[in-house]
VOLO-187775 format. One record per atom (N, C-alpha, C): residue in three letters; atom name; x, z, y. Coordinates in pm, whole numbers. Atoms other than C-alpha are relative to their C-alpha. Layout:
// VOLO-187775
NODE   aa  at    east      up   north
NODE  Ala  CA       X       Z       Y
...
***
This chain:
// VOLO-187775
NODE   aa  at    east      up   north
NODE  Unk   N     -42     -28    -138
NODE  Unk  CA   -1462    2752   -2374
NODE  Unk   C    -118     -34      92
NODE  Unk   N      65      40    -113
NODE  Unk  CA   -1702    2767   -2094
NODE  Unk   C      56     -47     113
NODE  Unk   N     -27      58    -115
NODE  Unk  CA   -1703    2565   -1804
NODE  Unk   C      39      92     111
NODE  Unk   N     -30     -80    -129
NODE  Unk  CA   -1527    2725   -1505
NODE  Unk   C     -46     -12     141
NODE  Unk   N      41      35    -133
NODE  Unk  CA   -1733    2585   -1225
NODE  Unk   C      32    -115      62
NODE  Unk   N     -59     136     -79
NODE  Unk  CA   -1639    2328    -938
NODE  Unk   C     124     -18     -26
NODE  Unk   N    -180      69      13
NODE  Unk  CA   -1297    2142    -932
NODE  Unk   C      50     111     101
NODE  Unk   N     -67    -106    -121
NODE  Unk  CA   -1242    2381    -588
NODE  Unk   C     -15     106     -64
NODE  Unk   N      -5    -125      85
NODE  Unk  CA   -1332    2698    -818
NODE  Unk   C     113     -19    -107
NODE  Unk   N     -73      34     112
NODE  Unk  CA   -1113    2579   -1088
NODE  Unk   C     136      18      57
NODE  Unk   N    -133       3     -74
NODE  Unk  CA    -793    2517    -835
NODE  Unk   C      10     152      33
NODE  Unk   N     -28    -146     -34
NODE  Unk  CA    -859    2873    -697
NODE  Unk   C       4      79    -111
NODE  Unk   N     -34     -79     120
NODE  Unk  CA    -882    3022   -1036
NODE  Unk   C     122     -19     -64
NODE  Unk   N    -143      75      44
NODE  Unk  CA    -560    2819   -1133
NODE  Unk   C     122      94      82
NODE  Unk   N     -76     -90     -85
NODE  Unk  CA    -386    2958    -846
NODE  Unk   C       4     153      13
NODE  Unk   N     -20    -121      10
NODE  Unk  CA    -459    3309    -904
NODE  Unk   C      35      37    -168
NODE  Unk   N     -52     -19     101
NODE  Unk  CA    -302    3278   -1234
NODE  Unk   C     -88     -17    -146
NODE  Unk   N      88       0     123
NODE  Unk  CA    -606    3208   -1483
NODE  Unk   C      60    -144     -77
NODE  Unk   N     -87     101      72
NODE  Unk  CA    -417    3002   -1767
NODE  Unk   C     -96    -145     -25
NODE  Unk   N      93     109      81
NODE  Unk  CA    -707    2791   -1889
NODE  Unk   C     -68     -67     150
NODE  Unk   N      51      90    -107
NODE  Unk  CA    -820    2679   -1528
NODE  Unk   C      34    -130       0
NODE  Unk   N     -77     142     -52
NODE  Unk  CA    -550    2390   -1490
NODE  Unk   C     -54     -88    -119
NODE  Unk   N      32      57     120
NODE  Unk  CA    -640    2291   -1829
NODE  Unk   C    -141     -61     -20
NODE  Unk   N     114      73     -24
NODE  Unk  CA    -994    2232   -1764
NODE  Unk   C      -6    -113     126
NODE  Unk   N     -21     137    -123
NODE  Unk  CA    -916    2026   -1434
NODE  Unk   C      34    -125    -109
NODE  Unk   N     -58     100      33
NODE  Unk  CA    -714    1804   -1658
NODE  Unk   C     -88     -67     -99
NODE  Unk   N      86      38      95
NODE  Unk  CA    -981    1800   -1939
NODE  Unk   C    -104    -100     106
NODE  Unk   N      90      49     -77
NODE  Unk  CA   -1227    1688   -1647
NODE  Unk   C      -5    -119      53
NODE  Unk   N     -24     109     -73
NODE  Unk  CA   -1054    1413   -1508
NODE  Unk   C     133     -80     -49
NODE  Unk   N    -104      75      62
NODE  Unk  CA    -768    1284   -1757
NODE  Unk   C     -61    -141      -2
NODE  Unk   N       9     121      42
NODE  Unk  CA    -979    1000   -1867
NODE  Unk   C      -9    -106     115
NODE  Unk   N       8      77    -141
NODE  Unk  CA   -1084     870   -1503
NODE  Unk   C     160     -31      44
NODE  Unk   N    -123      20     -99
NODE  Unk  CA    -704     928   -1367
NODE  Unk   C      48    -105    -130
NODE  Unk   N     -62      93      81
NODE  Unk  CA    -596     717   -1683
NODE  Unk   C     -64    -116      23
NODE  Unk   N      52     108     -37
NODE  Unk  CA    -844     449   -1622
NODE  Unk   C      40     -71     133
NODE  Unk   N     -25      39    -106
NODE  Unk  CA    -735     415   -1288
NODE  Unk   C     178     -11      -3
NODE  Unk   N    -121      54       0
NODE  Unk  CA    -368     410   -1367
NODE  Unk   C       6    -127    -103
NODE  Unk   N     -55     129      89
NODE  Unk  CA    -418     156   -1648
NODE  Unk   C     -60    -108     110
NODE  Unk   N      44     112    -101
NODE  Unk  CA    -624     -51   -1408
NODE  Unk   C     112     -45     126
NODE  Unk   N    -106      60    -102
NODE  Unk  CA    -326     -57   -1162
NODE  Unk   C     127     -28     -74
NODE  Unk   N    -132      38     101
NODE  Unk  CA     -35     -86   -1432
NODE  Unk   C     -25    -101    -107
NODE  Unk   N      32      72      94
NODE  Unk  CA    -187    -266   -1667
NODE  Unk   C      66      12    -147
NODE  Unk   N     -64       2     140
NODE  Unk  CA      25    -153   -1965
NODE  Unk   C     -76     163     -47
NODE  Unk   N      43    -130      78
NODE  Unk  CA    -136     166   -2184
NODE  Unk   C     129      83       3
NODE  Unk   N    -109    -111      14
NODE  Unk  CA     212     340   -2226
NODE  Unk   C       6      54     146
NODE  Unk   N     -63     -55    -123
NODE  Unk  CA     274     329   -1873
NODE  Unk   C    -122      52      75
NODE  Unk   N      98     -85     -64
NODE  Unk  CA     -66     441   -1763
NODE  Unk   C     -15     134     -71
NODE  Unk   N      13    -115      50
NODE  Unk  CA     -47     729   -2026
NODE  Unk   C     120      93      80
NODE  Unk   N    -118     -66     -46
NODE  Unk  CA     277     822   -1869
NODE  Unk   C     -31      26     165
NODE  Unk   N      55      -7    -122
NODE  Unk  CA     159     773   -1521
NODE  Unk   C    -107     112      33
NODE  Unk   N     105    -152       7
NODE  Unk  CA    -125    1029   -1590
NODE  Unk   C      37     134     -34
NODE  Unk   N     -75    -157      48
NODE  Unk  CA      64    1275   -1752
NODE  Unk   C      82      71     134
NODE  Unk   N     -56     -17    -121
NODE  Unk  CA     294    1264   -1437
NODE  Unk   C     -65      62     115
NODE  Unk   N     100     -24    -108
NODE  Unk  CA     -16    1290   -1197
NODE  Unk   C     -42     144     -24
NODE  Unk   N      57    -148      28
NODE  Unk  CA    -120    1603   -1382
NODE  Unk   C     133      90      43
NODE  Unk   N    -117     -80     -28
NODE  Unk  CA     251    1752   -1360
NODE  Unk   C      21      17     126
NODE  Unk   N     -10     -33    -159
NODE  Unk  CA     243    1697    -991
NODE  Unk   C     -88      36      77
NODE  Unk   N      76     -76     -36
NODE  Unk  CA     -48    1821    -938
NODE  Unk   C      -2     125     -29
NODE  Unk   N     -29    -126      82
NODE  Unk  CA      42    2133   -1132
NODE  Unk   C     114      56     128
NODE  Unk   N    -106     -65     -96
NODE  Unk  CA     349    2167    -914
NODE  Unk   C     -39       9     139
NODE  Unk   N      43      32    -128
NODE  Unk  CA     166    2071    -584
NODE  Unk   C    -162     100      33
NODE  Unk   N     114     -81      11
NODE  Unk  CA    -130    2320    -674
NODE  Unk   C     -13      67     164
NODE  Unk   N       7     -57    -107
NODE  Unk  CA     -48    2536    -394
NODE  Unk   C     -17     -35     139
NODE  Unk   N      24      83    -128
NODE  Unk  CA     -33    2260    -141
NODE  Unk   C    -151     -47      20
NODE  Unk   N     144      93     -38
NODE  Unk  CA    -422    2156    -199
NODE  Unk   C     -42     116      76
NODE  Unk   N     114    -110     -82
NODE  Unk  CA    -606    2293     111
NODE  Unk   C    -140     -15       3
NODE  Unk   N     163      30     -24
NODE  Unk  CA    -939    2179      41
NODE  Unk   C     -43    -103      95
NODE  Unk   N      53     112    -142
NODE  Unk  CA    -920    1933     334
NODE  Unk   C     -86    -142     -84
NODE  Unk   N      89      97      56
NODE  Unk  CA   -1051    1660      71
NODE  Unk   C     -25      47    -146
NODE  Unk   N      57     -47     125
NODE  Unk  CA   -1215    1698    -264
NODE  Unk   C     129     -19    -146
NODE  Unk   N     -88      24      91
NODE  Unk  CA   -1009    1750    -555
NODE  Unk   C      19    -138     -78
NODE  Unk   N       7     125      58
NODE  Unk  CA   -1106    1430    -720
NODE  Unk   C      84    -107      93
NODE  Unk   N     -60      95     -80
NODE  Unk  CA    -975    1255    -390
NODE  Unk   C     155      61       2
NODE  Unk   N    -171     -49      19
NODE  Unk  CA    -637    1460    -443
NODE  Unk   C      61     -39    -107
NODE  Unk   N     -57      65     137
NODE  Unk  CA    -586    1356    -801
NODE  Unk   C      15    -142       3
NODE  Unk   N      -3     155     -25
NODE  Unk  CA    -668     990    -716
NODE  Unk   C     120      21      49
NODE  Unk   N     -97     -11     -91
NODE  Unk  CA    -418    1019    -425
NODE  Unk   C     159     -17     -87
NODE  Unk   N    -114      -6      80
NODE  Unk  CA    -153    1120    -653
NODE  Unk   C      18    -107     -91
NODE  Unk   N     -16     116     125
NODE  Unk  CA    -212     868    -963
NODE  Unk   C      13    -108      83
NODE  Unk   N     -11     121     -49
NODE  Unk  CA    -208     612    -702
NODE  Unk   C     150      13      39
NODE  Unk   N    -114      -4     -23
NODE  Unk  CA     103     718    -569
NODE  Unk   C     134       4    -112
NODE  Unk   N     -39      25     128
NODE  Unk  CA     232     773    -946
NODE  Unk   C      36    -150     -21
NODE  Unk   N      12     154      21
NODE  Unk  CA     146     392    -992
NODE  Unk   C      67     -56      87
NODE  Unk   N    -106      72    -112
NODE  Unk  CA     331     276    -676
NODE  Unk   C     141      -7     -48
NODE  Unk   N    -136     -39      27
NODE  Unk  CA     620     452    -748
NODE  Unk   C      46     -86    -126
NODE  Unk   N     -39      43     163
NODE  Unk  CA     651     330   -1143
NODE  Unk   C     -11    -183      25
NODE  Unk   N      -6     158      -7
NODE  Unk  CA     585     -38   -1018
NODE  Unk   C     108     -40      80
NODE  Unk   N    -127      50     -94
NODE  Unk  CA     857     -28    -734
NODE  Unk   C     132      23    -133
NODE  Unk   N    -130     -14      97
NODE  Unk  CA    1099      96   -1031
NODE  Unk   C      -4     -81    -101
NODE  Unk   N      -5     106      92
NODE  Unk  CA     987    -163   -1275
NODE  Unk   C      40    -130      70
NODE  Unk   N     -27     110     -54
NODE  Unk  CA    1014    -429   -1005
NODE  Unk   C     182       5      15
NODE  Unk   N    -128     -28     -35
NODE  Unk  CA    1379    -293    -934
NODE  Unk   C      70     -67    -138
NODE  Unk   N     -55      33     107
NODE  Unk  CA    1425    -322   -1313
NODE  Unk   C     -20    -172     -41
NODE  Unk   N      60     125      58
NODE  Unk  CA    1259    -671   -1319
NODE  Unk   C     -92     -12    -126
NODE  Unk   N      81      -2      82
NODE  Unk  CA     997    -580   -1561
NODE  Unk   C    -133     -60      30
NODE  Unk   N     130      56     -16
NODE  Unk  CA     662    -744   -1588
NODE  Unk   C    -108     114      -9
NODE  Unk   N     114     -97      12
NODE  Unk  CA     332    -501   -1510
NODE  Unk   C     -85     -49     -98
NODE  Unk   N     119      47     107
NODE  Unk  CA     126    -711   -1787
NODE  Unk   C      82     -62    -123
NODE  Unk   N     -19      56     142
NODE  Unk  CA     197    -763   -2147
NODE  Unk   C     -77     -75     -58
NODE  Unk   N     113     106      35
NODE  Unk  CA      30   -1057   -2313
NODE  Unk   C     -81      78     -82
NODE  Unk   N     113     -94      88
NODE  Unk  CA    -116    -791   -2586
NODE  Unk   C     -87      74      98
NODE  Unk   N     107     -68     -76
NODE  Unk  CA    -304    -645   -2310
NODE  Unk   C    -117     -56     -33
NODE  Unk   N     124      37      35
NODE  Unk  CA    -603    -856   -2375
NODE  Unk   C     -62      52    -155
NODE  Unk   N      57     -61     120
NODE  Unk  CA    -633    -714   -2731
NODE  Unk   C     -92     135      -4
NODE  Unk   N      62    -130      -3
NODE  Unk  CA    -756    -380   -2594
NODE  Unk   C    -141     -80      56
NODE  Unk   N     141      39     -52
NODE  Unk  CA   -1054    -594   -2443
NODE  Unk   C     -66    -113     -93
NODE  Unk   N      18     111      86
NODE  Unk  CA   -1115    -832   -2725
NODE  Unk   C    -166       4     -63
NODE  Unk   N     156       9      39
NODE  Unk  CA   -1485    -943   -2819
NODE  Unk   C      -1      69    -137
NODE  Unk   N      32     -27     135
NODE  Unk  CA   -1681    -799   -3107
NODE  Unk   C       7     -94     -75
NODE  Unk   N     -24      68      94
NODE  Unk  CA   -1619    -895   -3450
NODE  Unk   C     -99    -106     -26
NODE  Unk   N     117     119      44
NODE  Unk  CA   -1962   -1104   -3472
NODE  Unk   C      27    -136      72
NODE  Unk   N      18     104     -72
NODE  Unk  CA   -1856   -1360   -3227
NODE  Unk   C     141     -82     -98
NODE  Unk   N     -95      71      77
NODE  Unk  CA   -1648   -1664   -3368
NODE  Unk   C     146       5      54
NODE  Unk   N    -126      -2     -37
NODE  Unk  CA   -1274   -1690   -3378
NODE  Unk   C      23     -64     154
NODE  Unk   N       2      85    -151
NODE  Unk  CA   -1300   -1947   -3061
NODE  Unk   C     -36      55     118
NODE  Unk   N      66    -104    -118
NODE  Unk  CA   -1526   -1721   -2871
NODE  Unk   C     107     108       2
NODE  Unk   N     -51    -113     -18
NODE  Unk  CA   -1308   -1432   -2917
NODE  Unk   C     123     -36      50
NODE  Unk   N    -135      42     -56
NODE  Unk  CA    -983   -1637   -2820
NODE  Unk   C     -64     -23     159
NODE  Unk   N      71      48    -163
NODE  Unk  CA   -1205   -1794   -2500
NODE  Unk   C       5     141      73
NODE  Unk   N       5    -119     -41
NODE  Unk  CA   -1271   -1412   -2428
NODE  Unk   C     127      72      55
NODE  Unk   N    -123     -49     -21
NODE  Unk  CA    -916   -1301   -2440
NODE  Unk   C      59     -76     106
NODE  Unk   N     -57      53    -111
NODE  Unk  CA    -812   -1554   -2228
NODE  Unk   C     -42       8     152
NODE  Unk   N      65     -48     -94
NODE  Unk  CA   -1054   -1472   -1973
NODE  Unk   C      62     117      66
NODE  Unk   N     -54    -117     -36
NODE  Unk  CA    -969   -1131   -1969
NODE  Unk   C     146      24      46
NODE  Unk   N    -124      28     -71
NODE  Unk  CA    -606   -1201   -1953
NODE  Unk   C      29     -62     141
NODE  Unk   N      -5      32    -112
NODE  Unk  CA    -655   -1402   -1653
NODE  Unk   C     -60      87     108
NODE  Unk   N      50     -86    -110
NODE  Unk  CA    -869   -1147   -1472
NODE  Unk   C     120      96       5
NODE  Unk   N    -111    -116     -26
NODE  Unk  CA    -574    -891   -1542
NODE  Unk   C     128     -66      63
NODE  Unk   N    -107      54     -54
NODE  Unk  CA    -323   -1132   -1423
NODE  Unk   C     -26     -27     142
NODE  Unk   N      36     -31    -152
NODE  Unk  CA    -504   -1173   -1110
NODE  Unk   C       7      95      87
NODE  Unk   N      -1    -132     -99
NODE  Unk  CA    -547    -835   -1024
NODE  Unk   C     116      48       1
NODE  Unk   N    -144     -26     -13
NODE  Unk  CA    -182    -776   -1126
NODE  Unk   C      74     -59     112
NODE  Unk   N     -69      71    -118
NODE  Unk  CA     -79   -1046    -856
NODE  Unk   C      -7      41      91
NODE  Unk   N      29      -4    -103
NODE  Unk  CA    -260    -895    -614
NODE  Unk   C     112     118      77
NODE  Unk   N    -115    -100     -29
NODE  Unk  CA       6    -679    -363
NODE  Unk   C     -85     128     -52
NODE  Unk   N      26    -125      29
NODE  Unk  CA     -37    -320    -434
NODE  Unk   C    -102      78     110
NODE  Unk   N     100     -72    -109
NODE  Unk  CA    -235    -202    -126
NODE  Unk   C    -160     -89     -48
NODE  Unk   N     177      86      -2
NODE  Unk  CA    -545    -492    -225
NODE  Unk   C     -12      56    -150
NODE  Unk   N      -3     -43     138
NODE  Unk  CA    -472    -399    -599
NODE  Unk   C     -67     143     -27
NODE  Unk   N      61    -135     -10
NODE  Unk  CA    -534     -33    -570
NODE  Unk   C    -134      45      52
NODE  Unk   N     139     -12     -48
NODE  Unk  CA    -850     -47    -370
NODE  Unk   C    -105    -109    -133
NODE  Unk   N     114      99     103
NODE  Unk  CA   -1018    -333    -630
NODE  Unk   C       7     123    -122
NODE  Unk   N      31     -89     107
NODE  Unk  CA    -939     -78    -907
NODE  Unk   C     -76     109     -17
NODE  Unk   N      57    -148     -30
NODE  Unk  CA   -1064     236    -766
NODE  Unk   C    -140     -47      23
NODE  Unk   N     125      33     -10
NODE  Unk  CA   -1385      58    -653
NODE  Unk   C     -73     -89    -123
NODE  Unk   N      72      52     114
NODE  Unk  CA   -1468    -183    -931
NODE  Unk   C       6      51    -139
NODE  Unk   N      17     -78     145
NODE  Unk  CA   -1337      -2   -1246
NODE  Unk   C      -9     127      16
NODE  Unk   N       9    -130      -5
NODE  Unk  CA   -1318     331   -1109
NODE  Unk   C    -171      38      42
NODE  Unk   N     161     -40     -54
NODE  Unk  CA   -1661     298    -934
NODE  Unk   C     -21     105      77
NODE  Unk   N      25    -116    -112
NODE  Unk  CA   -1571     544    -651
NODE  Unk   C     -48     -50     139
NODE  Unk   N      53      44    -134
NODE  Unk  CA   -1735     502    -303
NODE  Unk   C     103     -46      89
NODE  Unk   N     -70      23     -88
NODE  Unk  CA   -1582     348     -20
NODE  Unk   C      70     158      85
NODE  Unk   N     -22    -120     -59
NODE  Unk  CA   -1552     707     129
NODE  Unk   C     106      81     -94
NODE  Unk   N     -76     -50     101
NODE  Unk  CA   -1387     855    -190
NODE  Unk   C     140     -91      10
NODE  Unk   N    -137      60       9
NODE  Unk  CA   -1099     568    -195
NODE  Unk   C      39      18     145
NODE  Unk   N     -52     -20    -130
NODE  Unk  CA   -1056     616     198
NODE  Unk   C      44     166       3
NODE  Unk   N     -87    -130      13
NODE  Unk  CA    -980     988     120
NODE  Unk   C     115      22     -87
NODE  Unk   N     -88     -11      89
NODE  Unk  CA    -788     933    -159
NODE  Unk   C     135     -75      53
NODE  Unk   N    -132      83     -56
NODE  Unk  CA    -548     648       4
NODE  Unk   C      44      48     145
NODE  Unk   N     -39     -60    -125
NODE  Unk  CA    -571     860     329
NODE  Unk   C       4    -136      89
NODE  Unk   N      20     117     -94
NODE  Unk  CA    -705     537     519
NODE  Unk   C    -144      -6      34
NODE  Unk   N     156       8     -68
NODE  Unk  CA    -997     458     759
NODE  Unk   C     -65     -90     -89
NODE  Unk   N      87      33      52
NODE  Unk  CA   -1308     369     599
NODE  Unk   C       6    -187       9
NODE  Unk   N       4     127     -29
NODE  Unk  CA   -1308       5     773
NODE  Unk   C     140     -75     -86
NODE  Unk   N     -96      68      44
NODE  Unk  CA    -957     -73     619
NODE  Unk   C      -8     -31    -125
NODE  Unk   N      37      27     148
NODE  Unk  CA   -1077       1     274
NODE  Unk   C     -82     -83     -24
NODE  Unk   N      73      98      15
NODE  Unk  CA   -1353    -220     317
NODE  Unk   C      57    -135      22
NODE  Unk   N     -70     153     -36
NODE  Unk  CA   -1134    -512     469
NODE  Unk   C      84       0     -87
NODE  Unk   N     -87      23      97
NODE  Unk  CA    -891    -454     183
NODE  Unk   C     -55     -35    -114
NODE  Unk   N      82      37     126
NODE  Unk  CA   -1160    -503     -77
NODE  Unk   C     -56    -136      27
NODE  Unk   N      79     151     -50
NODE  Unk  CA   -1315    -810     111
NODE  Unk   C     123     -65     -50
NODE  Unk   N     -89     106     -10
NODE  Unk  CA    -970    -968     121
NODE  Unk   C      33     -33    -176
NODE  Unk   N     -32       6     120
NODE  Unk  CA    -877    -864    -235
NODE  Unk   C     -98     -98    -114
NODE  Unk   N     116      83      51
NODE  Unk  CA   -1214   -1011    -370
NODE  Unk   C      13    -152      17
NODE  Unk   N     -33     157     -23
NODE  Unk  CA   -1145   -1350    -197
NODE  Unk   C     120     -45     -73
NODE  Unk   N     -76     -10      88
NODE  Unk  CA    -823   -1353    -326
NODE  Unk   C      17     -11    -169
NODE  Unk   N      42     -33     162
NODE  Unk  CA    -927   -1266    -670
NODE  Unk   C     -87    -159     -69
NODE  Unk   N      93      75      10
NODE  Unk  CA   -1189   -1529    -639
NODE  Unk   C      59    -148     -26
NODE  Unk   N     -87     131     -10
NODE  Unk  CA    -937   -1822    -552
NODE  Unk   C     123      -3    -115
NODE  Unk   N     -78      24     152
NODE  Unk  CA    -701   -1725    -838
NODE  Unk   C     -99     -36    -138
NODE  Unk   N      38      19     100
NODE  Unk  CA    -965   -1735   -1078
NODE  Unk   C     -41    -120     -31
NODE  Unk   N      55     133      27
NODE  Unk  CA   -1111   -2055    -977
NODE  Unk   C     117     -96     -23
NODE  Unk   N    -124      86      56
NODE  Unk  CA    -745   -2221   -1037
NODE  Unk   C      16      34    -144
NODE  Unk   N      -7     -16     161
NODE  Unk  CA    -786   -2067   -1383
NODE  Unk   C    -120     -85     -82
NODE  Unk   N     118      58      63
NODE  Unk  CA   -1118   -2220   -1453
NODE  Unk   C      32    -150      33
NODE  Unk   N     -24     179     -12
NODE  Unk  CA   -1012   -2562   -1333
NODE  Unk   C     109     -19     -85
NODE  Unk   N     -56      51      77
NODE  Unk  CA    -752   -2553   -1558
NODE  Unk   C     -31      -6    -159
NODE  Unk   N      54      15     160
NODE  Unk  CA    -949   -2510   -1877
NODE  Unk   C    -134     -83     -27
***
């Protein structure tokens, strides 16, 4: 299948009934949206579900896309909202956003000694716990900037926030992460 053009052109084609157009949009953005949801939720299963829910919501609301922001910002905003909703529901049910096996997906290469691998897992788990312990509004900015590598402008558009607020939240989040990780290092 040939590429269908820019994201905005794909949305236009999907709105006119082109059956392949929305599928192309999903193919283009699925990995990035999954990375965002995984970074915010910390569990692969939850991230897969949130990613799927993001695209279902995008499809349902396709006619509501006005082109005021980029398609990528619109999809990121939907994904962030899906994650926030899932986190609220999990909080009500008393579930943890982090499972201890999360570190397995970040395991060091086999060429390292078992002690080195275990140390790497502990560090990864400490970082993930520190990120997950941040308030949602700080966590989403960290994930979008540091893991998704979005620009401040893209984050501001996706979250519908002023640029200065995004920068302030990132600064605050990184300071809090630094303090939390120093506590981890002092224990080891």
